[in-house]
DRENDO-1510 file (C-alpha; in Angstrom, 1 decimal, always signed):
<recs>
REC; n; res; u; v; w
REC; 1; UNK; -0.2; -0.1; +0.1 .
REC; 2; UNK; +1.3; +3.3; -1.0 .
REC; 3; UNK; +2.1; +6.1; +1.3 .
REC; 4; UNK; -1.1; +7.9; -0.1 .
REC; 5; UNK; -3.3; +5.1; +0.6 .
REC; 6; UNK; -2.5; +4.7; +3.9 .
REC; 7; UNK; -2.6; +8.4; +5.1 .
REC; 8; UNK; -6.4; +8.1; +3.2 .
REC; 9; UNK; -6.9; +5.2; +5.6 .
REC; 10; UNK; -5.8; +6.9; +8.3 .
REC; 11; UNK; -7.6; +9.8; +8.0 .
REC; 12; UNK; -11.0; +8.1; +7.8 .
REC; 13; UNK; -10.3; +6.0; +10.7 .
REC; 14; UNK; -9.9; +9.3; +12.9 .
REC; 15; UNK; -12.7; +10.8; +11.0 .
REC; 16; UNK; -14.8; +7.9; +12.4 .
REC; 17; UNK; -13.7; +8.0; +15.6 .
REC; 18; UNK; -14.1; +12.0; +16.0 .
REC; 19; UNK; -17.7; +11.4; +14.5 .
REC; 20; UNK; -18.0; +8.7; +17.6 .
REC; 21; UNK; -17.0; +10.9; +20.2 .
REC; 22; UNK; -18.7; +13.5; +19.2 .
REC; 23; UNK; -22.0; +12.0; +19.3 .
REC; 24; UNK; -21.1; +10.6; +22.2 .
REC; 25; UNK; -21.3; +13.7; +24.0 .
REC; 26; UNK; -24.1; +14.7; +22.7 .
REC; 27; UNK; -26.0; +11.9; +24.3 .
REC; 28; UNK; -23.9; +12.5; +27.6 .
REC; 29; UNK; -25.0; +15.7; +28.0 .
REC; 30; UNK; -26.4; +16.7; +30.9 .
REC; 31; UNK; -29.6; +18.1; +30.8 .
REC; 32; UNK; -30.5; +22.0; +32.6 .
REC; 33; UNK; -32.9; +22.5; +35.2 .
REC; 34; UNK; -35.3; +24.4; +32.5 .
REC; 35; UNK; -34.7; +21.1; +30.3 .
REC; 36; UNK; -36.2; +18.8; +33.1 .
REC; 37; UNK; -39.3; +21.0; +33.8 .
REC; 38; UNK; -40.2; +21.8; +30.6 .
REC; 39; UNK; -42.1; +18.6; +29.9 .
REC; 40; UNK; -44.5; +19.4; +32.7 .
REC; 41; UNK; -45.2; +23.3; +32.1 .
REC; 42; UNK; -47.0; +24.7; +30.0 .
REC; 43; UNK; -45.2; +25.3; +26.5 .
REC; 44; UNK; -44.6; +29.0; +26.1 .
REC; 45; UNK; -42.4; +31.7; +23.8 .
REC; 46; UNK; -40.3; +32.5; +26.7 .
REC; 47; UNK; -39.5; +29.3; +28.4 .
REC; 48; UNK; -38.7; +28.1; +25.0 .
REC; 49; UNK; -36.3; +30.5; +24.2 .
REC; 50; UNK; -34.9; +30.2; +27.7 .
REC; 51; UNK; -34.3; +26.2; +27.0 .
REC; 52; UNK; -30.8; +25.5; +25.8 .
REC; 53; UNK; -30.7; +23.5; +22.2 .
REC; 54; UNK; -28.7; +21.1; +21.7 .
REC; 55; UNK; -25.1; +21.6; +20.5 .
REC; 56; UNK; -24.0; +21.2; +17.3 .
REC; 57; UNK; -20.9; +19.1; +16.3 .
REC; 58; UNK; -19.2; +22.4; +15.5 .
REC; 59; UNK; -20.0; +23.7; +19.0 .
REC; 60; UNK; -18.3; +20.4; +20.3 .
REC; 61; UNK; -15.2; +20.6; +18.3 .
REC; 62; UNK; -14.4; +23.9; +19.3 .
REC; 63; UNK; -15.2; +22.9; +23.1 .
REC; 64; UNK; -12.5; +19.8; +22.2 .
REC; 65; UNK; -10.1; +22.2; +20.5 .
REC; 66; UNK; -10.3; +25.3; +22.9 .
REC; 67; UNK; -8.3; +23.8; +25.3 .
REC; 68; UNK; -5.8; +22.7; +23.1 .
REC; 69; UNK; -5.2; +25.7; +21.6 .
REC; 70; UNK; -5.8; +27.6; +24.5 .
REC; 71; UNK; -8.0; +29.9; +23.0 .
REC; 72; UNK; -9.7; +32.4; +25.3 .
REC; 73; UNK; -12.6; +33.7; +24.4 .
REC; 74; UNK; -13.6; +37.1; +25.3 .
REC; 75; UNK; -16.5; +37.9; +26.9 .
REC; 76; UNK; -16.7; +41.8; +26.6 .
REC; 77; UNK; -17.4; +43.7; +23.7 .
REC; 78; UNK; -14.4; +44.6; +21.2 .
REC; 79; UNK; -15.0; +48.4; +22.2 .
REC; 80; UNK; -14.9; +48.0; +25.6 .
REC; 81; UNK; -11.6; +45.6; +25.6 .
REC; 82; UNK; -10.2; +48.7; +23.0 .
REC; 83; UNK; -10.8; +51.2; +25.4 .
REC; 84; UNK; -9.5; +49.1; +28.5 .
REC; 85; UNK; -5.8; +48.9; +26.0 .
REC; 86; UNK; -6.0; +52.7; +25.5 .
REC; 87; UNK; -7.1; +52.3; +21.7 .
REC; 88; UNK; -9.6; +54.1; +20.1 .
REC; 89; UNK; -11.2; +53.0; +16.7 .
REC; 90; UNK; -12.7; +49.3; +16.0 .
REC; 91; UNK; -12.0; +50.0; +12.2 .
REC; 92; UNK; -8.7; +50.2; +12.5 .
REC; 93; UNK; -8.0; +47.2; +15.0 .
REC; 94; UNK; -10.0; +45.4; +12.2 .
REC; 95; UNK; -7.5; +46.6; +9.8 .
REC; 96; UNK; -4.5; +45.4; +12.0 .
REC; 97; UNK; -6.5; +42.0; +12.6 .
REC; 98; UNK; -7.0; +41.6; +8.3 .
REC; 99; UNK; -3.0; +42.6; +8.3 .
REC; 100; UNK; -1.8; +40.1; +10.7 .
REC; 101; UNK; -4.2; +37.0; +9.2 .
REC; 102; UNK; -2.8; +38.0; +5.6 .
REC; 103; UNK; +1.0; +38.1; +7.1 .
REC; 104; UNK; +0.5; +34.7; +8.6 .
REC; 105; UNK; -1.6; +32.7; +5.3 .
REC; 106; UNK; +1.1; +34.0; +3.2 .
REC; 107; UNK; +4.0; +32.9; +5.4 .
REC; 108; UNK; +1.9; +29.6; +5.8 .
REC; 109; UNK; +1.8; +29.7; +1.7 .
REC; 110; UNK; +5.4; +30.3; +1.2 .
REC; 111; UNK; +6.3; +27.5; +4.2 .
REC; 112; UNK; +3.7; +25.0; +2.0 .
REC; 113; UNK; +5.1; +25.7; -1.1 .
REC; 114; UNK; +8.7; +25.3; -0.2 .
REC; 115; UNK; +7.3; +21.9; +1.4 .
REC; 116; UNK; +5.7; +20.9; -1.9 .
REC; 117; UNK; +8.5; +21.9; -3.9 .
REC; 118; UNK; +10.5; +19.0; -1.9 .
REC; 119; UNK; +8.2; +16.1; -2.7 .
REC; 120; UNK; +5.7; +17.0; +0.3 .
REC; 121; UNK; +1.8; +16.0; +0.3 .
REC; 122; UNK; -0.3; +19.1; -1.6 .
REC; 123; UNK; -2.4; +18.8; +1.6 .
REC; 124; UNK; +0.0; +20.6; +3.5 .
REC; 125; UNK; -0.4; +24.0; +1.8 .
REC; 126; UNK; -4.0; +24.7; +2.9 .
REC; 127; UNK; -3.8; +23.3; +5.9 .
REC; 128; UNK; -0.4; +25.6; +6.1 .
REC; 129; UNK; -2.3; +28.8; +4.8 .
REC; 130; UNK; -5.6; +28.1; +7.4 .
REC; 131; UNK; -2.7; +27.5; +10.7 .
REC; 132; UNK; -0.9; +31.1; +9.6 .
REC; 133; UNK; -4.0; +32.5; +8.9 .
REC; 134; UNK; -5.4; +31.2; +12.4 .
REC; 135; UNK; -1.8; +32.5; +14.1 .
REC; 136; UNK; -2.0; +35.7; +12.8 .
REC; 137; UNK; -5.7; +36.1; +14.5 .
REC; 138; UNK; -4.6; +34.6; +17.6 .
REC; 139; UNK; -1.3; +37.1; +17.5 .
REC; 140; UNK; -3.6; +40.5; +17.1 .
REC; 141; UNK; -5.8; +39.3; +20.0 .
REC; 142; UNK; -2.9; +38.2; +22.5 .
REC; 143; UNK; -1.6; +41.6; +21.7 .
REC; 144; UNK; -4.2; +43.5; +22.6 .
REC; 145; UNK; -4.6; +41.1; +25.7 .
REC; 146; UNK; -0.9; +42.2; +26.8 .
REC; 147; UNK; -1.7; +45.7; +26.1 .
REC; 148; UNK; -5.0; +45.7; +28.7 .
REC; 149; UNK; -2.8; +43.9; +31.3 .
REC; 150; UNK; -0.1; +46.7; +31.0 .
REC; 151; UNK; -2.2; +49.4; +31.1 .
REC; 152; UNK; -4.0; +48.3; +33.6 .
REC; 153; UNK; -1.2; +47.6; +36.0 .
REC; 154; UNK; +0.2; +51.5; +34.5 .
REC; 155; UNK; -3.0; +52.9; +36.1 .
REC; 156; UNK; -2.8; +51.3; +39.3 .
REC; 157; UNK; +0.7; +52.4; +40.1 .
REC; 158; UNK; -0.6; +55.8; +39.0 .
REC; 159; UNK; -3.7; +55.6; +41.1 .
REC; 160; UNK; -2.1; +56.3; +44.9 .
REC; 161; UNK; -0.3; +59.6; +43.9 .
REC; 162; UNK; -3.3; +60.8; +42.0 .
REC; 163; UNK; -5.5; +60.3; +44.4 .
REC; 164; UNK; -3.5; +62.2; +47.4 .
REC; 165; UNK; -3.1; +65.1; +44.9 .
REC; 166; UNK; -6.8; +65.1; +44.7 .
REC; 167; UNK; -7.3; +64.8; +48.3 .
REC; 168; UNK; -4.9; +68.0; +48.8 .
REC; 169; UNK; -6.8; +69.9; +46.3 .
REC; 170; UNK; -10.5; +69.2; +47.5 .
REC; 171; UNK; -8.7; +69.8; +51.2 .
REC; 172; UNK; -7.7; +73.3; +50.0 .
REC; 173; UNK; -11.3; +74.0; +49.3 .
REC; 174; UNK; -11.7; +73.3; +45.5 .
REC; 175; UNK; -14.7; +71.5; +44.2 .
REC; 176; UNK; -14.4; +67.5; +42.7 .
REC; 177; UNK; -14.4; +69.1; +39.5 .
REC; 178; UNK; -11.8; +72.1; +39.8 .
REC; 179; UNK; -9.4; +69.6; +41.6 .
REC; 180; UNK; -9.3; +66.8; +39.1 .
REC; 181; UNK; -8.6; +69.6; +36.6 .
REC; 182; UNK; -5.6; +70.8; +38.6 .
REC; 183; UNK; -4.3; +67.4; +39.3 .
REC; 184; UNK; -4.5; +66.6; +35.2 .
REC; 185; UNK; -2.8; +69.7; +34.9 .
REC; 186; UNK; -0.2; +68.7; +37.0 .
REC; 187; UNK; +0.8; +65.4; +36.7 .
REC; 188; UNK; +0.9; +62.8; +33.3 .
REC; 189; UNK; +0.4; +59.5; +32.4 .
REC; 190; UNK; -2.4; +56.9; +31.6 .
REC; 191; UNK; -4.7; +57.8; +34.6 .
REC; 192; UNK; -4.2; +61.8; +34.0 .
REC; 193; UNK; -5.5; +61.1; +30.2 .
REC; 194; UNK; -8.2; +59.2; +31.5 .
REC; 195; UNK; -9.5; +62.0; +33.7 .
REC; 196; UNK; -8.9; +64.5; +31.1 .
REC; 197; UNK; -11.9; +62.5; +29.1 .
REC; 198; UNK; -13.6; +62.3; +31.9 .
REC; 199; UNK; -13.2; +66.5; +32.1 .
REC; 200; UNK; -14.4; +66.8; +28.3 .
REC; 201; UNK; -17.5; +64.7; +29.3 .
REC; 202; UNK; -18.6; +66.7; +32.1 .
REC; 203; UNK; -17.8; +70.2; +29.6 .
REC; 204; UNK; -20.1; +68.2; +27.0 .
REC; 205; UNK; -23.3; +68.5; +29.9 .
REC; 206; UNK; -22.8; +64.9; +31.2 .
REC; 207; UNK; -22.9; +64.4; +34.9 .
REC; 208; UNK; -19.5; +64.2; +36.9 .
REC; 209; UNK; -20.9; +60.5; +38.5 .
REC; 210; UNK; -21.5; +59.3; +35.1 .
REC; 211; UNK; -18.6; +60.7; +33.6 .
REC; 212; UNK; -16.6; +59.2; +36.3 .
REC; 213; UNK; -18.4; +55.9; +35.7 .
REC; 214; UNK; -17.6; +55.8; +32.6 .
REC; 215; UNK; -13.7; +56.2; +33.3 .
REC; 216; UNK; -13.7; +53.1; +35.6 .
REC; 217; UNK; -15.5; +51.2; +32.5 .
REC; 218; UNK; -12.4; +52.9; +30.1 .
REC; 219; UNK; -9.7; +51.7; +32.9 .
REC; 220; UNK; -11.2; +47.9; +33.2 .
REC; 221; UNK; -8.9; +48.2; +36.3 .
REC; 222; UNK; -10.4; +46.6; +39.5 .
REC; 223; UNK; -8.4; +49.4; +41.8 .
REC; 224; UNK; -9.7; +52.5; +39.9 .
REC; 225; UNK; -13.2; +50.3; +39.7 .
REC; 226; UNK; -12.7; +51.1; +43.4 .
REC; 227; UNK; -11.7; +54.4; +44.0 .
REC; 228; UNK; -14.5; +55.7; +41.5 .
REC; 229; UNK; -17.2; +53.9; +43.6 .
REC; 230; UNK; -15.9; +55.4; +46.4 .
REC; 231; UNK; -16.0; +58.9; +45.2 .
REC; 232; UNK; -19.4; +59.0; +44.1 .
REC; 233; UNK; -20.8; +57.4; +46.7 .
REC; 234; UNK; -19.1; +60.4; +49.0 .
REC; 235; UNK; -20.2; +63.0; +46.6 .
REC; 236; UNK; -23.7; +61.7; +46.9 .
REC; 237; UNK; -23.7; +60.9; +50.6 .
REC; 238; UNK; -21.9; +64.3; +51.7 .
REC; 239; UNK; -19.3; +62.3; +53.0 .
REC; 240; UNK; -16.1; +64.2; +53.5 .
REC; 241; UNK; -14.3; +64.0; +50.4 .
REC; 242; UNK; -10.5; +63.9; +51.5 .
REC; 243; UNK; -11.0; +61.9; +53.8 .
REC; 244; UNK; -12.1; +59.4; +51.5 .
REC; 245; UNK; -9.4; +59.9; +48.8 .
REC; 246; UNK; -6.8; +59.7; +51.5 .
REC; 247; UNK; -8.2; +56.5; +52.6 .
REC; 248; UNK; -8.6; +55.0; +49.2 .
REC; 249; UNK; -5.0; +56.0; +48.2 .
REC; 250; UNK; -3.7; +54.1; +51.5 .
REC; 251; UNK; -6.0; +50.7; +50.5 .
REC; 252; UNK; -4.6; +51.1; +47.0 .
REC; 253; UNK; -0.6; +51.3; +48.4 .
REC; 254; UNK; -1.3; +48.4; +50.8 .
REC; 255; UNK; -2.6; +46.9; +47.8 .
REC; 256; UNK; +0.8; +47.0; +46.0 .
REC; 257; UNK; +2.8; +46.1; +49.1 .
REC; 258; UNK; +0.5; +42.9; +49.2 .
REC; 259; UNK; +1.1; +42.3; +45.4 .
REC; 260; UNK; +4.8; +42.9; +46.0 .
REC; 261; UNK; +5.3; +40.5; +48.8 .
REC; 262; UNK; +3.2; +37.6; +46.6 .
REC; 263; UNK; +5.4; +38.2; +44.0 .
REC; 264; UNK; +8.6; +38.1; +45.9 .
REC; 265; UNK; +6.8; +34.9; +47.0 .
REC; 266; UNK; +6.9; +33.4; +43.9 .
REC; 267; UNK; +10.1; +34.2; +42.8 .
REC; 268; UNK; +11.6; +32.8; +46.3 .
REC; 269; UNK; +9.9; +29.5; +45.1 .
REC; 270; UNK; +11.8; +30.3; +41.5 .
REC; 271; UNK; +15.0; +30.9; +42.8 .
REC; 272; UNK; +15.7; +27.2; +44.3 .
REC; 273; UNK; +15.9; +26.1; +40.8 .
REC; 274; UNK; +19.5; +27.5; +40.4 .
REC; 275; UNK; +20.3; +27.4; +43.7 .
REC; 276; UNK; +19.6; +23.5; +44.0 .
REC; 277; UNK; +21.1; +22.5; +40.6 .
REC; 278; UNK; +23.9; +25.2; +39.7 .
REC; 279; UNK; +25.4; +26.5; +43.1 .
REC; 280; UNK; +24.9; +23.6; +45.4 .
REC; 281; UNK; +26.9; +21.0; +42.9 .
REC; 282; UNK; +29.2; +23.7; +42.4 .
REC; 283; UNK; +30.2; +24.5; +46.1 .
REC; 284; UNK; +29.7; +20.8; +46.7 .
REC; 285; UNK; +32.2; +20.1; +44.0 .
REC; 286; UNK; +34.5; +22.8; +45.5 .
REC; 287; UNK; +34.6; +21.3; +48.9 .
REC; 288; UNK; +35.0; +17.4; +47.8 .
REC; 289; UNK; +37.8; +18.4; +45.6 .
REC; 290; UNK; +40.3; +18.9; +48.2 .
REC; 291; UNK; +39.7; +15.9; +50.2 .
REC; 292; UNK; +40.1; +13.6; +46.7 .
REC; 293; UNK; +42.8; +15.1; +45.6 .
REC; 294; UNK; +44.8; +14.6; +49.4 .
REC; 295; UNK; +43.1; +10.7; +48.9 .
REC; 296; UNK; +45.2; +10.3; +45.5 .
REC; 297; UNK; +48.6; +11.6; +46.8 .
REC; 298; UNK; +47.9; +9.3; +49.8 .
REC; 299; UNK; +47.0; +5.9; +47.7 .
REC; 300; UNK; +50.1; +6.9; +45.6 .
REC; 301; UNK; +52.4; +7.3; +48.4 .
</recs>
């Protein structure tokens, strides 16, 4: 049997096995609570819409392949993710995404052409093109996720200083909007840019609490969200705003210290690897080598 026939038989057997696994998963799917009580209640449009439909073959395939491909499906809308990353414009992101997919597909086509020219199966050409396109889409999504994480960390680092400056400005007798404007004109950074956008929303006619809520949604940082919630609640209830700002700044600094301690504890465990496998054998060798040399001299004498 030739190699192509062997490959066709193996592919057919793999497809049959995968079909059997998918059909078995569809049968073993546990029913939800609504599906169990649906036969005993009168059928309504609302109940029919809420009862989970039987997943198709494509959904089961994605559920099986997602852990292997490490694909993280984004739950947030794209506009919110771009805002969390400090980028504006879905069209620009779509252009970058299409460019990344095109570059990946082109690289896969070049690699596949080289393999086919060296005698590989022609089937590898479309497979490599699809794989390159998928890799490009995953890379651009990973870059966006990395930008979101870096920006959240930067906002969390800038928050204590901005909160203390706001507390000083409010304690000096300025209104919250005037204090935000003074701080924005004094400091720089990503958080200052977000407060600038908040002031622009206030000047356009939006209330300060709604503008601060939009800022918390754009930031996406838990620390910034807690800070904004505390400020909005203090303004609504008439609490001393300067004390609230100082307390929030102290809480953020304490959380930063705790995160640093946790990071140090993780690094301490990681440092055991070079100590155990590199430094400790060297120390043992230095300690044992003179004794071995002395024994050899004694034996020779």
